[in-house]
Structure formats: C-alpha cells, structure tokens
C-alpha positions as YAML, in Angstrom:
chain: A
units: angstrom
residues:
- id: 1
  name: MET
  ca: [25.39, 80.71, 22.92]
- id: 2
  name: LYS
  ca: [24.09, 77.53, 25.01]
- id: 3
  name: LYS
  ca: [21.06, 77.53, 22.80]
- id: 4
  name: LYS
  ca: [23.71, 76.90, 19.65]
- id: 5
  name: GLU
  ca: [25.34, 74.79, 22.19]
- id: 6
  name: ASN
  ca: [22.59, 72.44, 22.61]
- id: 7
  name: GLU
  ca: [21.51, 72.30, 19.40]
- id: 8
  name: PRO
  ca: [23.90, 69.12, 18.20]
- id: 9
  name: GLU
  ca: [22.63, 67.21, 21.14]
- id: 10
  name: MET
  ca: [18.77, 68.01, 19.94]
- id: 11
  name: TYR
  ca: [19.81, 66.97, 16.85]
- id: 12
  name: ASN
  ca: [21.29, 63.98, 18.43]
- id: 13
  name: GLU
  ca: [18.19, 62.77, 20.05]
- id: 14
  name: GLN
  ca: [15.95, 63.39, 17.23]
- id: 15
  name: SER
  ca: [18.58, 61.74, 15.06]
- id: 16
  name: ASN
  ca: [18.76, 58.41, 18.24]
- id: 17
  name: ARG
  ca: [14.23, 58.35, 18.24]
- id: 18
  name: GLN
  ca: [14.40, 58.33, 14.16]
- id: 19
  name: ASN
  ca: [16.74, 55.68, 13.69]
- id: 20
  name: ILE
  ca: [14.97, 53.64, 16.55]
- id: 21
  name: VAL
  ca: [11.17, 54.30, 14.82]
- id: 22
  name: GLN
  ca: [13.21, 53.15, 11.84]
- id: 23
  name: GLU
  ca: [14.40, 49.89, 13.55]
- id: 24
  name: LYS
  ca: [11.21, 49.07, 15.17]
- id: 25
  name: ARG
  ca: [9.57, 48.95, 11.70]
- id: 26
  name: GLN
  ca: [12.15, 47.21, 9.98]
- id: 27
  name: VAL
  ca: [11.13, 44.70, 12.88]
- id: 28
  name: SER
  ca: [7.84, 44.73, 12.25]
- id: 29
  name: THR
  ca: [8.26, 44.28, 8.48]
- id: 30
  name: LYS
  ca: [10.57, 40.97, 8.86]
- id: 31
  name: ARG
  ca: [8.16, 40.04, 11.56]
- id: 32
  name: LYS
  ca: [5.37, 40.50, 8.89]
- id: 33
  name: ILE
  ca: [7.39, 38.56, 6.64]
- id: 34
  name: TYR
  ca: [8.23, 35.97, 8.44]
- id: 35
  name: ARG
  ca: [4.66, 35.59, 9.14]
- id: 36
  name: VAL
  ca: [3.74, 35.15, 5.92]
- id: 37
  name: ILE
  ca: [6.24, 32.96, 5.17]
- id: 38
  name: ILE
  ca: [4.88, 30.06, 8.07]
- id: 39
  name: VAL
  ca: [2.02, 30.58, 6.04]
- id: 40
  name: ILE
  ca: [2.69, 30.16, 2.99]
- id: 41
  name: THR
  ca: [4.77, 26.96, 4.57]
- id: 42
  name: LEU
  ca: [1.77, 25.59, 6.56]
- id: 43
  name: ILE
  ca: [-0.66, 25.84, 3.36]
- id: 44
  name: TYR
  ca: [1.61, 24.69, 0.82]
- id: 45
  name: CYS
  ca: [2.44, 21.23, 3.37]
- id: 46
  name: SER
  ca: [-0.78, 21.26, 4.22]
- id: 47
  name: ILE
  ca: [-2.04, 20.82, 1.05]
- id: 48
  name: GLY
  ca: [1.35, 18.08, 0.03]
- id: 49
  name: ILE
  ca: [0.34, 15.88, 2.39]
- id: 50
  name: ALA
  ca: [-3.54, 16.15, 1.20]
- id: 51
  name: LEU
  ca: [-2.75, 15.89, -2.68]
- id: 52
  name: TYR
  ca: [-0.27, 12.78, -1.23]
- id: 53
  name: HIS
  ca: [-2.92, 11.13, 1.17]
- id: 54
  name: LEU
  ca: [-6.13, 11.12, -0.53]
- id: 55
  name: GLN
  ca: [-5.00, 11.25, -4.24]
- id: 56
  name: GLU
  ca: [-6.87, 8.09, -4.46]
- id: 57
  name: LYS
  ca: [-9.56, 9.47, -4.25]
- id: 58
  name: PHE
  ca: [-8.61, 12.24, -6.87]
- id: 59
  name: LEU
  ca: [-8.09, 9.30, -9.02]
- id: 60
  name: PHE
  ca: [-10.39, 6.43, -8.49]
- id: 61
  name: HIS
  ca: [-14.65, 6.59, -8.11]
- id: 62
  name: PRO
  ca: [-15.16, 2.86, -7.70]
- id: 63
  name: ALA
  ca: [-18.85, 1.50, -7.55]
- id: 64
  name: THR
  ca: [-19.83, -1.32, -6.24]
- id: 65
  name: LEU
  ca: [-21.90, -4.07, -6.92]
- id: 66
  name: PRO
  ca: [-23.20, -7.11, -4.81]
- id: 67
  name: GLN
  ca: [-21.67, -10.46, -5.39]
- id: 68
  name: ASN
  ca: [-25.37, -11.03, -6.24]
- id: 69
  name: PHE
  ca: [-26.02, -8.37, -8.97]
- id: 70
  name: GLN
  ca: [-27.66, -9.71, -12.30]
- id: 71
  name: PHE
  ca: [-26.81, -7.19, -15.07]
- id: 72
  name: LYS
  ca: [-29.18, -6.58, -17.65]
- id: 73
  name: PHE
  ca: [-28.14, -5.67, -21.18]
- id: 74
  name: ARG
  ca: [-29.90, -4.67, -24.06]
- id: 75
  name: VAL
  ca: [-27.31, -6.49, -25.82]
- id: 76
  name: PRO
  ca: [-26.26, -10.12, -25.74]
- id: 77
  name: PHE
  ca: [-23.57, -11.03, -23.84]
- id: 78
  name: ARG
  ca: [-21.99, -13.43, -20.79]
- id: 79
  name: GLU
  ca: [-20.61, -12.98, -17.17]
- id: 80
  name: VAL
  ca: [-17.09, -14.19, -16.49]
- id: 81
  name: ASP
  ca: [-15.67, -14.66, -13.30]
- id: 82
  name: ILE
  ca: [-11.37, -15.24, -13.10]
- id: 83
  name: PRO
  ca: [-10.39, -15.74, -10.01]
- id: 84
  name: MET
  ca: [-6.73, -14.41, -9.65]
- id: 85
  name: ASN
  ca: [-6.34, -16.39, -6.15]
- id: 86
  name: LYS
  ca: [-8.10, -17.27, -2.87]
- id: 87
  name: THR
  ca: [-9.58, -13.16, -2.27]
- id: 88
  name: ASP
  ca: [-9.18, -11.66, -6.04]
- id: 89
  name: THR
  ca: [-11.56, -12.45, -8.80]
- id: 90
  name: VAL
  ca: [-12.00, -10.15, -11.86]
- id: 91
  name: ASN
  ca: [-15.58, -9.78, -12.68]
- id: 92
  name: MET
  ca: [-15.82, -9.33, -16.41]
- id: 93
  name: ILE
  ca: [-18.59, -9.19, -19.28]
- id: 94
  name: GLN
  ca: [-18.43, -10.42, -23.15]
- id: 95
  name: PHE
  ca: [-20.78, -8.49, -25.30]
- id: 96
  name: LEU
  ca: [-21.20, -10.70, -28.26]
- id: 97
  name: PRO
  ca: [-22.50, -9.56, -31.88]
- id: 98
  name: ALA
  ca: [-25.72, -10.02, -32.62]
- id: 99
  name: ASP
  ca: [-24.31, -12.58, -35.09]
- id: 100
  name: SER
  ca: [-22.86, -15.82, -34.25]
- id: 101
  name: ALA
  ca: [-19.58, -15.28, -36.69]
- id: 102
  name: THR
  ca: [-17.28, -12.96, -34.74]
- id: 103
  name: LYS
  ca: [-14.06, -11.47, -36.05]
- id: 104
  name: GLY
  ca: [-12.30, -10.79, -33.39]
- id: 105
  name: VAL
  ca: [-12.49, -9.50, -29.49]
- id: 106
  name: VAL
  ca: [-11.73, -5.96, -28.55]
- id: 107
  name: LEU
  ca: [-10.04, -5.97, -24.51]
- id: 108
  name: TYR
  ca: [-11.75, -2.81, -23.12]
- id: 109
  name: PHE
  ca: [-10.17, -1.47, -20.18]
- id: 110
  name: HIS
  ca: [-12.57, 1.59, -18.88]
- id: 111
  name: GLY
  ca: [-12.41, 4.27, -17.06]
- id: 112
  name: ASN
  ca: [-11.79, 5.60, -13.44]
- id: 113
  name: SER
  ca: [-15.71, 6.49, -13.02]
- id: 114
  name: ASP
  ca: [-18.99, 3.81, -11.75]
- id: 115
  name: ASN
  ca: [-18.07, 0.65, -13.30]
- id: 116
  name: LEU
  ca: [-18.65, -1.81, -16.48]
- id: 117
  name: ILE
  ca: [-22.42, -1.20, -16.63]
- id: 118
  name: ARG
  ca: [-21.58, 2.56, -17.01]
- id: 119
  name: TYR
  ca: [-19.61, 1.58, -21.04]
- id: 120
  name: GLU
  ca: [-21.38, -0.23, -22.18]
- id: 121
  name: LYS
  ca: [-23.08, 2.08, -24.48]
- id: 122
  name: ASN
  ca: [-19.50, 1.91, -25.93]
- id: 123
  name: ALA
  ca: [-19.96, -2.01, -26.76]
- id: 124
  name: GLY
  ca: [-21.93, -1.36, -29.57]
- id: 125
  name: ILE
  ca: [-19.62, 0.42, -31.25]
- id: 126
  name: PHE
  ca: [-17.71, -2.88, -31.94]
- id: 127
  name: THR
  ca: [-20.33, -5.38, -31.92]
- id: 128
  name: LYS
  ca: [-21.74, -3.80, -34.65]
- id: 129
  name: LYS
  ca: [-18.41, -4.50, -37.00]
- id: 130
  name: GLY
  ca: [-18.88, -8.83, -35.59]
- id: 131
  name: TYR
  ca: [-16.66, -8.27, -32.25]
- id: 132
  name: GLU
  ca: [-17.19, -9.49, -29.07]
- id: 133
  name: VAL
  ca: [-15.97, -6.29, -26.37]
- id: 134
  name: TRP
  ca: [-14.56, -8.01, -22.82]
- id: 135
  name: ILE
  ca: [-14.98, -5.24, -20.41]
- id: 136
  name: PRO
  ca: [-13.00, -6.39, -16.68]
- id: 137
  name: ASP
  ca: [-13.86, -3.78, -13.64]
- id: 138
  name: TYR
  ca: [-10.78, -3.00, -11.36]
- id: 139
  name: PRO
  ca: [-10.45, -4.13, -7.99]
- id: 140
  name: THR
  ca: [-13.76, -2.48, -5.71]
- id: 141
  name: TYR
  ca: [-15.18, -1.57, -8.99]
- id: 142
  name: GLY
  ca: [-18.11, -3.76, -9.40]
- id: 143
  name: LYS
  ca: [-17.97, -7.42, -8.25]
- id: 144
  name: THR
  ca: [-14.23, -7.42, -8.57]
- id: 145
  name: THR
  ca: [-12.75, -7.51, -5.63]
- id: 146
  name: GLY
  ca: [-9.14, -7.25, -4.58]
- id: 147
  name: GLU
  ca: [-6.64, -5.26, -3.98]
- id: 148
  name: LEU
  ca: [-7.00, -1.22, -5.79]
- id: 149
  name: THR
  ca: [-2.88, -1.37, -6.80]
- id: 150
  name: GLU
  ca: [-1.60, -0.73, -10.08]
- id: 151
  name: GLU
  ca: [0.29, -3.19, -10.14]
- id: 152
  name: LYS
  ca: [-2.80, -6.38, -9.35]
- id: 153
  name: MET
  ca: [-4.34, -3.93, -12.21]
- id: 154
  name: TYR
  ca: [-1.52, -5.39, -13.93]
- id: 155
  name: LEU
  ca: [-1.39, -8.81, -12.96]
- id: 156
  name: GLN
  ca: [-5.71, -9.00, -14.02]
- id: 157
  name: ALA
  ca: [-5.50, -7.24, -17.13]
- id: 158
  name: LYS
  ca: [-2.70, -9.68, -18.22]
- id: 159
  name: GLU
  ca: [-5.31, -12.53, -16.66]
- id: 160
  name: VAL
  ca: [-8.31, -11.33, -19.52]
- id: 161
  name: TYR
  ca: [-5.63, -11.05, -22.64]
- id: 162
  name: ARG
  ca: [-4.29, -14.76, -21.85]
- id: 163
  name: LEU
  ca: [-8.15, -15.96, -21.56]
- id: 164
  name: ALA
  ca: [-9.02, -14.09, -25.01]
- id: 165
  name: HIS
  ca: [-5.54, -15.22, -26.86]
- id: 166
  name: SER
  ca: [-7.03, -18.79, -25.71]
- id: 167
  name: LYS
  ca: [-10.04, -17.96, -28.41]
- id: 168
  name: PHE
  ca: [-8.37, -15.58, -29.88]
- id: 169
  name: SER
  ca: [-5.26, -14.70, -32.40]
- id: 170
  name: SER
  ca: [-3.48, -12.16, -31.68]
- id: 171
  name: ASP
  ca: [-4.06, -10.76, -34.42]
- id: 172
  name: SER
  ca: [-8.07, -11.04, -33.72]
- id: 173
  name: ILE
  ca: [-7.26, -8.95, -30.30]
- id: 174
  name: PHE
  ca: [-7.50, -5.24, -30.00]
- id: 175
  name: VAL
  ca: [-6.96, -3.25, -26.56]
- id: 176
  name: TYR
  ca: [-8.81, -0.42, -26.35]
- id: 177
  name: GLY
  ca: [-8.42, 2.04, -22.97]
- id: 178
  name: LYS
  ca: [-10.14, 4.74, -22.07]
- id: 179
  name: SER
  ca: [-9.05, 7.48, -20.09]
- id: 180
  name: LEU
  ca: [-7.77, 5.78, -16.35]
- id: 181
  name: GLY
  ca: [-8.02, 2.77, -18.87]
- id: 182
  name: THR
  ca: [-5.40, 3.90, -20.61]
- id: 183
  name: GLY
  ca: [-2.46, 3.21, -18.25]
- id: 184
  name: VAL
  ca: [-3.45, -0.60, -18.20]
- id: 185
  name: ALA
  ca: [-4.26, -0.45, -22.53]
- id: 186
  name: SER
  ca: [-0.65, 0.65, -22.99]
- id: 187
  name: TYR
  ca: [0.62, -1.80, -20.28]
- id: 188
  name: ILE
  ca: [-0.79, -4.99, -22.26]
- id: 189
  name: ALA
  ca: [0.69, -3.83, -25.69]
- id: 190
  name: ALA
  ca: [3.13, -3.72, -25.08]
- id: 191
  name: LYS
  ca: [4.07, -6.89, -23.13]
- id: 192
  name: GLU
  ca: [1.90, -8.80, -25.71]
- id: 193
  name: LYS
  ca: [1.03, -9.23, -29.25]
- id: 194
  name: CYS
  ca: [-2.06, -7.82, -30.81]
- id: 195
  name: ALA
  ca: [-3.73, -6.08, -33.37]
- id: 196
  name: ALA
  ca: [-3.21, -2.72, -32.43]
- id: 197
  name: LEU
  ca: [-3.83, -0.56, -29.33]
- id: 198
  name: ILE
  ca: [-6.33, 2.26, -29.41]
- id: 199
  name: LEU
  ca: [-6.32, 5.19, -26.60]
- id: 200
  name: GLU
  ca: [-9.13, 7.12, -25.90]
- id: 201
  name: THR
  ca: [-8.07, 10.86, -24.11]
- id: 202
  name: PRO
  ca: [-4.83, 9.61, -22.38]
- id: 203
  name: PHE
  ca: [-2.54, 10.54, -20.25]
- id: 204
  name: TYR
  ca: [1.37, 10.44, -20.62]
- id: 205
  name: SER
  ca: [1.57, 9.24, -16.77]
- id: 206
  name: ILE
  ca: [-0.19, 9.77, -13.29]
- id: 207
  name: PRO
  ca: [3.02, 12.23, -12.31]
- id: 208
  name: SER
  ca: [2.98, 14.06, -15.49]
- id: 209
  name: LEU
  ca: [-0.26, 14.81, -15.18]
- id: 210
  name: PHE
  ca: [-0.71, 15.93, -11.30]
- id: 211
  name: SER
  ca: [2.18, 18.30, -12.25]
- id: 212
  name: THR
  ca: [-0.39, 20.25, -14.52]
- id: 213
  name: TYR
  ca: [-2.80, 20.58, -11.33]
- id: 214
  name: ALA
  ca: [-0.08, 21.06, -8.86]
- id: 215
  name: PRO
  ca: [2.72, 21.71, -10.69]
- id: 216
  name: ILE
  ca: [5.15, 23.39, -7.85]
- id: 217
  name: TYR
  ca: [5.26, 19.50, -6.03]
- id: 218
  name: PRO
  ca: [7.88, 17.53, -6.52]
- id: 219
  name: THR
  ca: [4.57, 15.14, -8.54]
- id: 220
  name: SER
  ca: [7.28, 11.53, -10.26]
- id: 221
  name: ARG
  ca: [8.07, 11.20, -5.87]
- id: 222
  name: MET
  ca: [4.24, 12.02, -4.62]
- id: 223
  name: SER
  ca: [2.34, 10.04, -6.32]
- id: 224
  name: HIS
  ca: [1.95, 6.07, -5.56]
- id: 225
  name: PHE
  ca: [0.07, 5.19, -9.25]
- id: 226
  name: LYS
  ca: [3.05, 5.96, -12.56]
- id: 227
  name: PHE
  ca: [0.87, 3.86, -14.85]
- id: 228
  name: PRO
  ca: [3.62, 5.46, -17.68]
- id: 229
  name: VAL
  ca: [1.57, 5.21, -20.70]
- id: 230
  name: GLY
  ca: [4.67, 6.93, -22.30]
- id: 231
  name: GLU
  ca: [7.05, 4.89, -21.72]
- id: 232
  name: TYR
  ca: [4.39, 1.81, -22.48]
- id: 233
  name: LEU
  ca: [4.44, 3.23, -25.84]
- id: 234
  name: GLU
  ca: [7.98, 2.92, -26.59]
- id: 235
  name: GLU
  ca: [7.96, -0.71, -25.79]
- id: 236
  name: VAL
  ca: [4.46, -1.17, -28.22]
- id: 237
  name: THR
  ca: [5.60, -2.42, -32.31]
- id: 238
  name: GLU
  ca: [1.48, -3.02, -33.18]
- id: 239
  name: PRO
  ca: [0.05, -0.02, -34.59]
- id: 240
  name: VAL
  ca: [-1.74, 3.12, -32.80]
- id: 241
  name: LEU
  ca: [-3.98, 5.05, -33.11]
- id: 242
  name: ILE
  ca: [-4.23, 8.10, -30.55]
- id: 243
  name: PHE
  ca: [-7.99, 10.46, -29.75]
- id: 244
  name: SER
  ca: [-7.76, 13.22, -27.92]
- id: 245
  name: GLY
  ca: [-9.79, 16.64, -27.34]
- id: 246
  name: THR
  ca: [-8.30, 20.60, -27.11]
- id: 247
  name: SER
  ca: [-11.70, 21.03, -24.26]
- id: 248
  name: ASP
  ca: [-10.57, 17.79, -21.97]
- id: 249
  name: LYS
  ca: [-10.48, 19.63, -18.94]
- id: 250
  name: VAL
  ca: [-10.16, 16.19, -16.98]
- id: 251
  name: ILE
  ca: [-6.99, 15.14, -19.12]
- id: 252
  name: PRO
  ca: [-5.34, 18.31, -20.81]
- id: 253
  name: TYR
  ca: [-5.45, 17.99, -24.33]
- id: 254
  name: ARG
  ca: [-1.55, 19.26, -24.04]
- id: 255
  name: ASN
  ca: [-0.63, 16.50, -21.59]
- id: 256
  name: ALA
  ca: [-1.96, 14.00, -24.26]
- id: 257
  name: ALA
  ca: [-0.32, 15.54, -27.06]
- id: 258
  name: LYS
  ca: [3.39, 14.62, -25.04]
- id: 259
  name: LEU
  ca: [2.65, 10.75, -26.43]
- id: 260
  name: LYS
  ca: [3.46, 12.07, -30.28]
- id: 261
  name: LYS
  ca: [7.01, 12.14, -29.75]
- id: 262
  name: VAL
  ca: [6.98, 8.32, -28.32]
- id: 263
  name: LEU
  ca: [5.10, 7.47, -31.65]
- id: 264
  name: LYS
  ca: [6.48, 5.22, -34.13]
- id: 265
  name: PRO
  ca: [5.48, 6.92, -38.16]
- id: 266
  name: ALA
  ca: [2.99, 5.10, -39.06]
- id: 267
  name: ASP
  ca: [0.93, 5.60, -35.50]
- id: 268
  name: GLN
  ca: [-2.22, 8.22, -35.55]
- id: 269
  name: PHE
  ca: [-2.83, 10.92, -33.41]
- id: 270
  name: ILE
  ca: [-6.06, 12.29, -33.70]
- id: 271
  name: THR
  ca: [-6.53, 15.82, -32.13]
- id: 272
  name: ILE
  ca: [-10.89, 16.26, -32.23]
- id: 273
  name: GLU
  ca: [-11.36, 20.27, -31.47]
- id: 274
  name: ASN
  ca: [-13.27, 21.50, -29.28]
- id: 275
  name: GLY
  ca: [-13.61, 17.03, -28.26]
- id: 276
  name: SER
  ca: [-13.93, 16.89, -24.04]
- id: 277
  name: HIS
  ca: [-13.07, 13.83, -22.08]
- id: 278
  name: ASN
  ca: [-16.39, 12.37, -22.87]
- id: 279
  name: ASN
  ca: [-17.77, 12.77, -25.91]
- id: 280
  name: LEU
  ca: [-14.85, 12.04, -28.46]
- id: 281
  name: THR
  ca: [-17.51, 8.82, -29.83]
- id: 282
  name: ASN
  ca: [-19.40, 11.76, -31.22]
- id: 283
  name: PHE
  ca: [-17.42, 13.17, -33.75]
- id: 284
  name: PRO
  ca: [-17.63, 11.76, -37.10]
- id: 285
  name: ILE
  ca: [-13.75, 11.28, -37.48]
- id: 286
  name: PHE
  ca: [-13.90, 9.13, -34.49]
- id: 287
  name: HIS
  ca: [-16.10, 6.37, -36.61]
- id: 288
  name: GLU
  ca: [-13.77, 6.87, -39.63]
- id: 289
  name: LYS
  ca: [-11.09, 5.84, -37.65]
- id: 290
  name: MET
  ca: [-12.71, 3.13, -36.26]
- id: 291
  name: ASP
  ca: [-14.52, 1.68, -39.68]
- id: 292
  name: SER
  ca: [-11.52, 2.44, -41.29]
- id: 293
  name: LEU
  ca: [-9.67, -0.10, -38.49]
- id: 294
  name: PHE
  ca: [-12.35, -2.84, -37.28]
- id: 295
  name: GLY
  ca: [-14.43, -2.63, -41.42]
- id: 296
  name: ALA
  ca: [-18.05, -0.09, -41.78]
- id: 297
  name: GLU
  ca: [-20.96, -2.43, -39.44]
- id: 298
  name: LYS
  ca: [-22.44, -5.15, -40.19]
- id: 299
  name: ILE
  ca: [-25.99, -5.32, -42.59]
...
C-alpha cells in the first residue's frame, strides 16, 4: 500500500522536473532568438549608417586634374573656364566639327566616373554630323572646382546652357545625359528651351535606384542626392529620346523603364536587348536614331 501511496508524489516530482526542463528550453530559445534579433538589428543599422555616410563614395568617382594640366585630343577643341564665384570654376571642353559651318551644339553631361577625358570618343558621334559638343566637368572632376552638391551641379549646368544660348538659338541646342548626367540633363531640359533631350542609361531617381540595391532601407529619406529624372521629364515639352539596355548591371533596366509612364506620346524609349551600361553606342539602332535626329555624317 505504501508503494502505491508514493506513486502520485513520484509522478508530481517527475512532472515538475519536466516542466523545469521545458521552461529552461523555452528561456534558452528566447535568448537565442533575442540574440539573433540583436545581431540582425546591428547588421541592419551598420549597413544603413554606412550607406548614409558613404553614399557619395558609391555615387561619385571623380578623377581630379591639376589646374596646369594640358588637354590633348585628336579632334579640334577649345578649353573654356566659366567662373561661378571666387572659388568655383567650371572647366569645359568644346569639341568642334572639322567643318567651320556649325549646325548647333550638344551639351553633353557625362557619367560619374573619371572626368571629361573619358568621354572624348562620344563627341565624335556629333562633331562628324556638324555639331559642337560641349562637355563640362562637375565639381571635383577634372579641373572644375567647388563643392560637389546637387544644387551646384545644376547651377553650373545652367551657366553652360546660358553660354550656349548666347551663341546658338534654343532650337539648335541639344541636351544629352549619360548615366549620372541624365539627372543634370533632364533638369536643364525641364527649365530651359532646347531642340531635344537625349538620355543614355538613365535612372528614375537616385532614391529609386538605391532602393533596387537596398530595398529594405528608407532610401527616399536617406539619399542626400535626388536627381528626380522622372519628375523633370514631366516638365519637358521638347522631344525626349531614351536608350536603355536590358543587361545593364549598373542601372537596372527595370529602374529606367519606370520613365516610360511620364513620357509624352511622341517621345521614344529605345530598349536595346543585351545592351549593357557602356556599350549602347555600339548598337546599330543607336546610330539609326542619331542619324534621324541629327542627320547623316558630313563627308
């Protein structure tokens, strides 16, 4: 009988042990989950802080030149300095057609790497058709001085346009933007009269571009630079021609394709299959569109 009387006590004791073990496991699991959450939060915050403070390093890759640097190009050119104030000066190269009879000018706003020297080869596309090509450098790029801000990039671009308009009528001024330069070019075309706006490998905006790489971050609030190309295109009344490649690894095609919704019925968005970020000018369709817009090359 005594043995049977002790059975409930033994059962209770065993049950208590199991409860204690289970509670310990639950506490251990909660601690592990808590640690994982802390680690994930720290990683998220660390990456976010890095993106916020280093975004200029990701976005701009300037190559500065000494002020006494002498440019050497294979085609005729002029070097022009546009003083903005006591400390800021825009340095620009004006590439010239071989024929003295000039049809107009292309204001070429280049990408985020190096300086204007990198883009000399693109000038020939237009000089051979009888157009001058003016390529200014952004602040800290090449020999251009000043603080690198979005506002100053716009102000300097407006001065380049003003100088062009003093020599050419607005219907002879074409505005061209490549990559980062599409932000500046679309701004100018939105604010000033021109013959047409051409964008090569554009983005919808910098925050939207960042979001394709870091979708879990509030990029619209984190981005110091905006360059809202989509918004500016809604203000452009002149013809717009856009080139974007489906294999672009820098500015994904899906981001550029967002611009389609803000284009006018007569505007053109040219999708280049297998085109990447730096080879769109190698495709026949690019030159067909250039010939249509600017005319054939001078012979």
